[in-house]
C-alpha positions, 0 to 999 in steps of 0.5 A: 127801346120800348115807347117809354123806355130806351137803354142809355146806350141809345140816348143821342140817337134815339129820342125817348122819355126815359133812359134806364142803364141795362142790370146785368143778371144771368138765368137762374133756371134750367130754362126760360122762355123770351116773349115778345109781351109780358105775358105767358100765353104769347108765343115764345120768341126765342129761349135763355138756357140756365147762366145765360146773361140778361140785360133788365130794362125794367122792371113791372107786375114780375116781369122783366125786359131786357134783352139777351147779352148773347144775341140781343135779342129782346123780350121779357121773362119772369123776374123770378126766372132771373139771378144774379149776373155770372162769369161763367167759368164752363159750359154743359157738353152733352145734351143734358146734365144733372145738376145734383144736390152733392157731389155724389151721382146718387143725390138728389137732382135740383135740376137738368140743364142742356147743352150750351148752359153757362156755370161758374166754379171749380173743379173738386174731382168728378165735379163741378162745384157751383153755387146751385150745386154740383156737375158731373165733369164728363158733362161739362168744358171750359168756357174757352173750349169750342166745337169746330165743326157746327153740322156735327153738334147740330146732330146731336140733337137728331131727335129731338123735339121741335119747340117754337123758339127752343133753343135745346130746353125741351126742344128747338126750332130751326134757327135755335138750333143753327145759333146753337150750333155755331155758337159753340162754335165761336161763331156769332149768330143772331137768332132769327133765320131772316136775321141769320140770312142776311148775315152769316156767310158768303153767297153761294150760286144755286146750281152750285155744289152743295157741301156739308155746312152750308145754310140752306135758307126759306121762307121762314126756315134754314138748315144745315146741309149734312151732305151735298143732298140731305138736310139737317133741320127742325121742323113743324112737319117732323116735329123733331129735328131731323136729315133727309133729302134736300129734295123732299124739302123742297118739294113739299114747300113748292106749292105755295112757294114760287122759290122753295130756297130763298138763299144758300150761304156757305160759312167761310173757313 
C-alpha cells in the first residue's frame, strides 16, 4: 500500500483513497534495480532479474510502482524495463549466459543474463529459442530443476562484487546471496536479513557446534557457514563474496557491537 493507493487484495482490511488491481508484467532487460522512491539516485532496495514477475499498481512519470511476485518486495522500477508477462519454462543455470541474436555462438550477443534469470521457450538443437533470442542449452535448466545445496550455489559466486541491493546481476549483497541460493533450492526466502532471521529455519543455541549451511545473523548482515568455522558471505569489507574465518568477522564487529552474532538459524531438512 501507499498513502494514495493500495492493492485491491487489501480492500476491507485497510482504508485507501483508491484500490488498484495488479497488472502482471515481467522484466525485459538483463536486470533492473528496485528503488524505494521514483528516482535512480536513490539507494536500490533490491534487484529484479530478466523474466522475473512484477505486479504493477501504478505508473506515473515513467516509473512503475508495485511489488516483486517472488518475495512481495515493494518499490519502483523504470516502466521501460518491464514487458509482457512471461510464463517461464527455464532459468539460467550458469553464472552468466549470453543471449544470442541467432542460434549461433558467433552471432551478436544481445545481453548477458545472470544466474536465476527466467526464460520462456523451447529447446531447438543446442539452443533454447525464446522471443528475445537464443541461449545455449548448457546455460539453462528446466524451471522445475532444483539446486539442492544452497551453499554450493552461493560458492559459485565467490569473487563476485558486493553490490548494495544486488541479487547477482553485476554483483550481490549479503541477503541477496542468501535469497538467490535458497530460491534456487526451492526454499521461499524474504529479501532482507531481518526478515530472513525472523522466518528461516530453526534457532541454534550459541555454543552448539556449527555446520555447513547454518545462517549466521549479525547487525544488518547475514552469511552461510561454509563449514564449522568459515563464513561464506557477500560483504562491504572485502567488497566481494568471500569465505573467511567466522572469528575474523566477529572480531571486526566486536568494537562497535556488544552482540556481533544476533542469531544462528539452521534450515530444516
